[in-house]
N, C-alpha and C positions, 0 to 999 in steps of 0.2 A: 475622547480627548487624545491628542497626539503624544502627551508627555514630552519626552526629550528625543523622540525618534524622528527620523526623516526617511521617507521611502524613495526608492529610485524613480518611481513614477512621478512623485511630487517634484523631484529634482528636474526631471525631463520637462515637465510642464513649465517650470520656472526658468528653464534654460533659454527660453525665447527672448529673455531680457538681455541687455548689455549693460554691464556695470562699468562706469568710467573711473570713479575714484572714491576713496574713503579718506576723510579727515578725522583722525581719532585723537582726542585729547584725554589723557589720563592724569588724574591728580592722585598721587600716591602718598599724600601727607594728611589724609583725612581720618586716620585711625588704624587700629590693628585688625579690624574685621572686614571693612569694606573700603573701596576706593571709588572716586567719582569718574565716570566714563561718559564722555560726550562724543557722539558720532554724527558726522554729516556725510551721507552717501548720495552720490549723484548717479542716476541710472536712467536708461530708456526702456520702454516697454510698449507693447501694442496698446493703443489708446483704449481706455475702458477696462483693461485687465484688472483682476483682483488677485492678490497673492499675499505673501507674508515675508517678514524679515525675522531672522533668528536672534534670540537673546535669552540668556539665562541670568537672571538678576533678582535679588531679594526686593529691590524697590526700583520702579521706573517713575521718574519725575515728570518727564515731558516727551511727547511724541508730536512732531510737527511735520506734516506732509504738504509740500508745495505751499508753504506759508500758512497752512490751516492747522490749528492745534486740535489734536484728536483727544477724546476722552480716554485716559489711560485704562480705566477699569473696563471699558467696553472693548478695547482692541488688544490688550495684553493678557495672555493666559498661557500657562505651562512654559513653553520655550519659544513662543511666537508672538509677534505683533502683526495683527491683520492690517492689510493695506488694500483699500477698496477704490475702485474707479480711478485707476492710474491715468496720468497724462502720458503723452509720447515721451516727454523729457521730465524727469522728476528729481526733486531734492527732498531728502528725508533727514530730519534731525531727531536724535534720540538722546536723552539725558537720563542716566541711571546710576544707582549705586550698585556696583558689582562686588561679589564676595571673593575675598582671598580663599584659596583652597589649601588643604593639607594632605591632598591625595595624589599630588603629582600631575594634576590635570588643571587646565585653565591657567590662572596666575597663582603659582604656588608660593606660599610665604613660609619662611624658615627663620628661626632665631638661633644664632650660633651660641651654644652654651659656653664657649670659651670667652667671648667678649660681649655678649648680649646684642650684637649687631644683627640687623634684619637683612635678609637676602631674598630677592624675588626672581623668579624666572617663569616664562610661559612655556606651556606644552599644549599645542593646539590640535595635533592629530589624534583622533580622527575628526572630531567635531566640537572642539572646545574653545575656538576663538570666540564663539558666542557667549562664553563666560566672561569676556573682557570688553567686547564692544558689539554693537548691533551689526549684523552681517548676513549676507546671503551665503549660508554655510554649505557650499558644495564646490568641488574642485574646478568645474568648468565655467564658473563665473569669476574669471580673473579680473583684477583691477589694480590700479596704482594706489598705494597706501602712503599717507603722510601722517606720521606719528608726532605728537607733541606730548612731552612727559614732564610733569612737575613732581619733584622729589627732593629729599634732603640734599643740601648743597655739597655734602662730603661724599655723596654716592658717585658711582659710575653708572651710566645708562647706556645700554647697547641695544640696537635694533638692526634692521636689515640694511639700512643706509649708514654711511659713515657717521660716527658720533660727532656732533657739532660741539662747539664751545658753549657751555651753559650760560644762561642769562640769569644773573643774581636777582632774586625777588625780595630779599630781606627776610629776617626772622628765621634764618637757617634753611631757606628753600631756594631752589633754582629751577629754571625751565630749560629743557632740551628740545629744540625744534629741528626735526630730521627732514632731510630732503625727500621728495616723493620717490617711491620705489618704481622699478619697471613693473609690468603687469605680473601679478602673483596670485596664486590661490591663497585663500586666507589661512589655510592650515600650515603654511610655511612662513608666515610672518612671525615676528618675535619681539618680545620686550624682556630684557634682563636688566635688573636694577639692584643696586646695593653697593656697599663699600668693597667691591671686588678688587683683589690684587690684579694688576694689569702688567703683563710682560709685553712690551711693544716689540713687534717684529715686522718683517716685510717678506713678501713672496714675489718672485719674478714671473711675469707672464710672457708667453710666446710673442705677444704683440708689442713688447717693449715696455709695458707698464711695470712699475714697481708698486705693488699693492700693499696698503697697510694690512697687517695680519697679526692681531694681538692674541695672546693666550691668557685666559683669566681663570681665577679660582678664588675661593674665600681667603681673606687675609690670614686666617689662622692655619691655612694649609700652604701658604706661599713658600715656606722653606722646603717643601717636598716637590714643588712643581718643576719638572724637567722640561721647561718650555723649549729649549733649543732642540732637544730630541724630537719633540712634537712638530716643530717647524721644519725640521729636516725631512721627516716623513711626508709632511704636507707638500714641501717643494718637490720631492720625488714624484708625488701623485700628480701635481700640476703638470710637470713635464710629460709624464706618461699619458695623461688624459688629453691634454691639448693636442698632442701629436696624433693619438688614436682617434679622437673625436673630430679632428680637423676644425676646431673652433676654439678661440680663446675663452678663458674663464669669463662668464657672462656678467659678473657683478663688480662693484667698485671696491670692495674690501672683503677680507675673510677672517672673521673672528671665531675663535673656538673657546667655549666657556664650559668649565667643569662645575656642575651645579649640585647642590645637596638634595637628597631624597628623590632622585630621578628613578622613574619606573623602568626604563629601558636602557639600552646601551648608549644610544645617542638619538638626536633628531636633526634632520637636514634643513632647518630654517635657513632661508637664502642668505648667505653671507654672515650668518650668526648661529653657528652650529652649537648645540648644547650636548654635553656628555655626562655620563654617569661619573659622579665624583670619586668613586672608587678607583678610577683610572689615574688619580693622583696618588702615587704609591708612597705611603708613609712608612711602610715596612717592606721587607723583602717579599716578593711574590714569585710564583713560578714563571719561568720563561714563557709558558703558554699564555699567561695573562698579559705579558708585555706584547707578545705577538697579536693577541686578540685586540688589544688597544690599537696597534698599528693598522690592522685590517679594518677596524671600526672607523678610524680616521679616514682611510681610503674609501670606505663604503659611503660615508656621508659626503665626501668630496665628489664622488661620482654622481650623487644626486643633484649636484648643482646644475648639471646638464640634464640628466635623465631623472626628471621629477620636478625640478624647479623651473628650468628653462622650458622644457616640454613636459607637460603634466597630463596624467590620465584624465579622461573625461568623467568617469565615475569609478567607484571603488572596485568594480569588476576587474579592473586592470591593475589593482594594487600589486598583484604578483609580479607584473612586468617591471614596475618601479623597483621593488625590493630584489627580485631575482637578478635584474641587470646589475644593480649595485653590488650584490653578493659575488656575481661572476667577475665583474670588472675589478673589484677590490682584491680578490684573490689573485687574478692575473697580474695586477699591478704589484702586489706584494712579492709574487714569485719572480717578476722580471725587473723590478725597479728598486727593490729594497734588499736588505740582508736576509730576509725571510724567504730564501729560495725554495724551501720545502713547503710553501704555503698550500700547495695542492694536497699534500699529505694531511695537513691540518684540516682542510676542507673535507677530505674523504673520511677522516676519523670522526670529526665533530659534527659537521653540518649534515653530511649524508646519512649518518646514523639517526639524526633527528628526523630527517625526511622519511626514511624507511619506517621508523616507528609511527609517525603521523599517518603515513599512507596505508597502514594496516589497521587503523582504527575503524570502527563502524561509521564514523563521521567523515571518512575520507571523501575528498571532493576533487573535481578536476582542477588543474592549475588555474585555468580561467574559471573562477568560481561564480556562482549565481548569487550576487550580493543584492538582496532585495531591499535592504534598509541598513541603517547605521548599526543596529544590533548585530546583524550578520557580520559586518566587517570587523567589529570589535573583537570577535573571537577568531578572526581569520588571519591574525598575525602569527602564523603557525609554520610548521616545518615544510608544508607543501608550498605556501606562498613564498617563503625565502629559499629554503635549501633544495627542495625538489625542482622548483623553477630554475634556480641557478644551475643545477645539474643538467637539466634538459637544455638550457642555453649552451652549456659546454658541449653537449651532444650535437646540438645544431651547428655550432662552430666547426666541430669535427666533420660534419656532413657537408656543409657548404664551403668550408675553407675559411681560415681566420682572416685572410686578406679581403675576401669577398664580404664577410660578415661586417667588418669595420667600414668598408666602403659603403655598405647599406646604411650603417649607423650614421655616417657623416652626411649622407643624403637626407636622412630622416631629420637630423638636427637642422640642416639648412632649410628644409621645407616647412618645418613646424615650429620654429623658434618662437617662444612666448605664447604658444597656443596650447590646445588640448587635443589629445589623440586617443585612438583605440588601437587594439592589437593589430588590426588589419592594416593600419597605416605603416607600422614598422615592417610587417611581412611583405607589403607591396614593394618597399625599397629593397629588401633582401632578395626578393624574386628577381628584380632587375639586375642586381649585381652578381647574383650566383647563377642565374639562368635556370633555377629549379622552381618547380611548382610546389609551394609550401602549404597548399590547402589540405592535402591528405596528411601531411606531417602534423599540421596543427590539429586536425581532427583526432588523430591517434594519440598525440603526446599532450596536448593542451586541453582538450575538451572531454577527455575520458579519464576516470580515476583508476587507481590501483598500481601496484608494482609487480612486475613479473620476476621470475626466478630463472637464472641461466645455470644449466648443469652440464658439465662435460661428460660425454659418454665415449669411453675409450676401450677398445678391445685389442688384446695382444695375442701373439701366438706363443708356442712353447719356448721360444727363444727371447721373449720379451719385446718383440718387434710389433709395432702398432699396425694392425690390419684394418682398423676402422676407427674413425674419430668424427664426432659431430657435437654440436652444441644444441641441447634441448631447451626450448623456451616453455616454461610452465606458467600458466596464468591462473590467477585466483578465480574461484567459481563465481564470486560476486561481480567481478570485472574481467570477463574473459576477452581481453584485448591483446592480440598479437601485434607487437610493435616492431618496427625496424630499429636495429642497433648497429651503429658503426663502432667497432671495438677491436681490441687486440687480444689474440690468444697467444700466450707465451709458454715456452718450455724453459724450465730452470733445472740445472744440474749442480749437484754438490761437487765442486772441483777443489783440488788442493790450493791452499792459499797460506804461504808461510808455514807456521807450525800446525795450522788447522785446515779448515775447509770453508768454502764460501759458496752460497747460491749464486750462480752465474747464468744469465739469460743466454741460452744457446739456440733459441728459436723465437722468431717474432712473425706472426701472421696477422695482418690487418684485413678484416673482412666485414661484410654486412650480414648480420644475423637477421633472418626473416622467417617468420612462420615457426611451426613447432620444432622443426629439425633443420639444422644448417651444417653441411659437411665442413670439415677442416682438413683439406687434402694435404696441407703442409706437414701434418703430424704423421701421415701414413707412410710406412716403409722405413721408419727409423726407430731406434730403441725408445721405449717409453721414457720421457724425461723423469727425473726424480720428482718434479712438480709441474703439473699443467695448471696454469692460471688463466682462467677466463676473465676478460676485462682488465688485463694488465694495462697500466697507464690510466685506469679509471675514467675512460671516456664515456662509458654508458651509464645510464641510471637503471640498475637492476640488482636484485640480490643475487649472490653468486654462491655456488657450492663447489667444493673440491671433490674429485673422485677419491676413493678410499686410500689408494697408495699415496696420492699427493697430500691428502690431509695428514696422514701419518708422518710423512717426511717433513712437511711444513711445521707441524706442531712440535716435532722432536728437535728441529733445528731452527727455531724461530730467530734466534740471535745471530744466525749466520747469513742473513740477508745483508747485502752491501748497501742497498737503497732503502729508504724509509717507506716509500709508497707501496711496493709489493708486500712488504711486511704488514703494513696497515690494512691492506686488502685481505690478507689471511686472517688477521685479528677480526675484521668485520665479518668474514664468513663464519668464524667460530662463534661470534656473538649472535649472529642471526640464527644459527643452528640451535643455540641455547634458548633463545626467545621462542623459537618455533617448536621447542620440545623434541628436537631430534638428538640433542646431546644433553646429558644430565647437567644440571647446574653445578654440581660438585666437580665435574670434570673441567668445566670452564674455570671455576675458582682455582683449581690446581694448576691449570695452564697459566693463568695470570700470575700466580704467586711464584711459579717456577721461572718466569721470563721477564716480569716487569722490571726487575732490577737491572737487566741488561738493555732495556729499551732506551734509545738515544733521543727520541723525539718527545719534547716536553708535553705537547698536546696529546699525543698518543698515551703517555703515562697518565695524564689527567683523566682522559676518557676511560682508560682501563680501570683505574681505581674507582671511578664512578660505577662502571659496569660491575665490578667486583662487589661493591656495596649493594647494588640492586640484587645481584645474584644471591648473596648471603642473606639478605633480608626477605627476599620474595621467592626465589626459584629453587630453594633446597627442600628436599623431603622434610616434613615437619619433625620426624623423629631424629633427623640428623642436624637440624638447624643449630641447636645450642652448642653441640660439640664442634661443628665446623666454624661457627662464629668465634669461639674462643681460640681455636687453632689458627684462624685467619689473623686475629689480632697478634698472636704470638709471632707469626711469620712476618707480619708487617714490621713489627719491632726489630726482629732479627735482620730483615732486609735494610731497615734504616741504619742499624748499627754497622752493617757491612758496606753501606754505600760510600762512595767517595766523599770525604769530608768537605762540607760546604757546597755540595752539588745541588743542582735543581732536584734531582731524584730523591736525595736525602730529605729535602724539605717536604716534598710531596708525600713521601712515605711516613714522615713524622705526623703530618696533618691527618693522613688516613688512619694511622694508629690511634691518634687522640680521639677520633670519632668512633672507634670500635673497642676501646679498652673496657673490659667488663669484670674480670676476676681480680682478686686482691693483688696478685703478683703484677698484673698488667697495670693496675692503678698505682701500685708502688713505683713502677718505672715511670709512669706519667708524672707523678708527684716529684720524682727526682729530677726529671727534665725541667719542671717548672721552678723548683727551688734551687737548682744548680748543683745538687749533691750527686747527680748522675748525669753529667753532661755528655753530649755527643761531640766528638772533634769536628770543628768547622761549623757547627750549628749555632747561629745567633738567635737566642730567644728574645725577639723584639716584641714590641707592644701587641701587634696583632696575633703573633704566635702565642704570646702569654694568654690571651683570651681563649684561643682554641684549646690550649692545654687545660686551662682552668675549667672551661665548659665540659671537657671530657671528664674531669674529676667530679664536676657537679652532676652530670648525667649518670655517673657511676656511683653516686651517693657518698663520695669521699669529701666533698666540699659543699658549702651552702651559702646562705645569704650573707653571712659575715665576710666570707672570702670574696664574694661578688662585689659587695660594697667597698671593700678595701681596694680591689683592683680598679673600680670605677673612680675612686678618689684620686688615683694616680693617672687616670685617663679620662678626665672630665670633658670629653669631646662628643660630637655627634656620633662618631664611630663607636666610642666607648659606650654611649647610651644604648645603641643598637645591640652591641655585644652583650651588655648586661641584661637587656630584655630577653635575648635568646637564652642566656644562661639561666635566668630565673624560670623561664618556661620549661627548661630542660630538667629542673629539679624532679627527681623520681618519686613524687608524692601525688596522691589524688587531689590534694588541695591546690598544689601548684598547677596541675594540669587544668583543673576547673577554672582557676583564676585566669590562666592564659587563654582558655577558650572564651571566657566571658569578654576579655579585652579584645581579642581578635574579631569576634563576631558582632559584639554589641556596642563597643566603645567608639563612637564616631569621632571623638576628639583625638583618637590615636592616629598619629601621622602614618602615611602609607609605609614608610620605611620601618617604623617600629612595629607595624602590623605584620609585615613579612618576616621580620626577625622573630617576633613572638611565635608565629606559626611554625617557623623552622625549629625553634627550640621545643615547642610542644610535641611535635611528632618525633623528636629525637629520643628513642628508647633503645640503646644498644644491646641491652640484655633481653634476648628473645623470651626468656622465661617470665619477664615482668611486663611484656608488651600488652598482653590481654588485660591484666589487672589494672593497668594505668589508663588504657585508651578505650576499652570497651564501654565504660560509662558515658563516653561522649558520642557514641554512634547515634543513639536516638535523638539527642539534642541537635546534632548536626543536621540530620534530615528534616527535623521540625523547623529549623531556622531558614532553610533555603529560599522559600518564597519571599519571606520578609526581607532577607538580606538583599535579594535581587531587586526588590522594589524600592528599598530605602537607601542603599549605598550607591556610590558612583561605580561605573563599570569596573574600574581597576581594582578597587577594594572589594567589590563583590566577587570578582574572579579569584582574588587571593583566597577568599574563604572557601568558595566552591571547590576549587582544585587543590588547595593546600591542605584542607582539613578532611578531605574524603578519606575514609578509614582503610586505605589500601594496605598499610603495613600489618593489618590484622588478618590478611589472607593466610589461611592455613593454620591459624592459632586456635581453631575451634569456634571462632566467632563467625556467624553468618553475615557476610557483607553483601553478597549478591541478592539475598532475599529482601532486605530493606531497600536496596537500590531499585530492584525491580518493582517493589511495591510503590515506591515514590514515583517512578515513571508511569506506572499504571494509574495512580491516583491523581496525577497532575498532567493530563493530556493537553491542557490548554496553557500550561506554563510557557513562558517565552522560549522560542526555539533555541536561542543561544544558551539559555540555562539548561534545557534538556540535553543539548549537545554535550556540555561540559560534564554533566552527570553520567551520560552514556559512555563518554570516553574514559572516565575514571573507572566505571564499572568494568569496562573491557580490560583495563589493566589488571584488575583482580581476577577476571576469568583467565587471562593469559598466565598469571602467576600460578593459579591452581592447576592448570594444565601442565606447566613446567615442573611443578612439585611432584607430579605423579611419575616422572621419569627418574629412575634411580640408577646409579652406576652398577655395573656388574662387579661382583666381589668374588 
């Protein structure tokens, strides 16, 4: 039986059909667990063909094919309705009761604890439109969709077409009849319904249209919605993309809806984008989060052209969809908004994700081999998004930005409203650039792995460079020598006011090819204080610094004038730590010595995350407790010395709250919370109160009474999630066991509460107690995996598999590799996606143990 999977071969077989239209009627007034779904789909097929339509529903009432009623019990099983002996032109009618979901998939139902109101939204990628209506669930069977929705008459209903005036039906109900959409893939259709607060706005298009553009959120969050800021970013994106893409926005309106319990950052439903509700800021957040929201807005807007107007044929090309949006949104942010250092953010945040993913045993080519839906569900990863975008940036550097966008414009013109594959885009780029991209594609897109670029510089007795080259080192598993268009730069420390500043004194742009590439511009001059390979971050490769450059850079990190070269030095230091070339303790000292002077909010965010990983995983076991306590002390000292009210102060306080362990640190944390020991300029608002309290809970200084009291003052969905995380963070065996049971076995637990519970469960800041509290869960974790994968939805199953893997026990005396290896050996026939996730987590433990063996010289 197929279960809920669909293979690429099945999709190709079914792609001979042409789907004209869907008429979908949804009745959302039938109760709290199911809704009535009626679908009429019209399609053509080779006469006599047999196929199936997709549907996941607890009850199917009626299946009528070309006027003939089919026996439901005979044709419906798992996620499919069998259709035999089709005519050339067909009409299928399916009536079903479909289930509301609490997992962020299909039609998600949420009840606001503030006012008891119900909010619904759809999330259909990868293959969850079949949870709402009968559909041929594959990207290349585009069709026009006409939605009719019956709902409570005080609700707002949003879909891909402009929202019509509702028709009153009496008894508190109304009907919304939407106009047909242009041809769309089913995964970008949308239904959002509930008493959403609506801020009406408009967007100007290059073709003279003034488009309706509303910003919506739950009514209880309306006071925090900065809709004008969101619309300003959107308008900047419209202007940038319409000019670069040479084509007006392709839809009739543009709504942006911030929805509860969303699993991702956002989803590019055509004309009805949904966003993570945390992007409505009810408390102060780091500037990095504000920038992330802006880039997410621009990312989803780019999809209106690349993804919705022109759509991938099958999920093999998911990378191109996401990578293009990542590249385009970063470019738009840097050139059309106030976030002019967006490429620093990309380098620090996105590329570090890509490099980590590309070094896992599950690494794969950017153009992945997506055999079925299970493959794609685990492929929303750092290669699909960040590596792909990095390689597109490299491609732009290679063919030229003007030529690149000329090819993109030709691509949109040729394939509007259709489906494409990678070769369709490359064909247009070859025309506009005059380059043969077949070999480039083979090396960059069709083979896995990340190379390492190392400067090799020799000097004479006077410090003059006599020889300089860039060495390209390739991983044994993926020995691919790739061409890199990049910049090698020389920086010197020069006087600047009362101090000194790293100033670029040499720029050499060249093509690195093969194992060794000479850098003649360096020869014959004094060795710069710093030689930086891949300055401007054009290439996708890990980078090393020569010994003299590394010493100068790490000693004078705060003396870079620009954020990007400094971020590249940070990235090199982090890679060297992960690769066990530099002791973890050395990296921790480097961060603590310099993070207070870092000006880029995202870089601070990433460094504090990397610091936490280092302290928890990469330190020699006999040094972990001492360094952990010293790290918390230094974070508190840095927070106290930070500029009052600054972004860095806020981030340092949050980092300290997550690491406080000893009585003095917990005293300081309590004083921040109760106001007896405030920091100048720091506002302890609602969300920060939860973080401080959870730190006290994890440290054993507060408990259920304090959690309940705080929840009473914040009886919101966000408060409920924070309380769940705090309860799971209680440092008792009973609390950990209860949290494990809830996260793994309680299917009534909503997705957002599940992820909060997992985050709290794994939070044990005291390294001396980690083994005591988490070791008892190792055996139950591995014993649960097969059942979890079989019985939970993909999203909630992945939360368990990745979130509860016992990574933080690495180096505590608990054998983690043994049980992981045993599970993999004992389950050779487990679903490949599940085995991949376990193998990836296992590799994280292996890397941690390797890093722990590197100790600093004393």
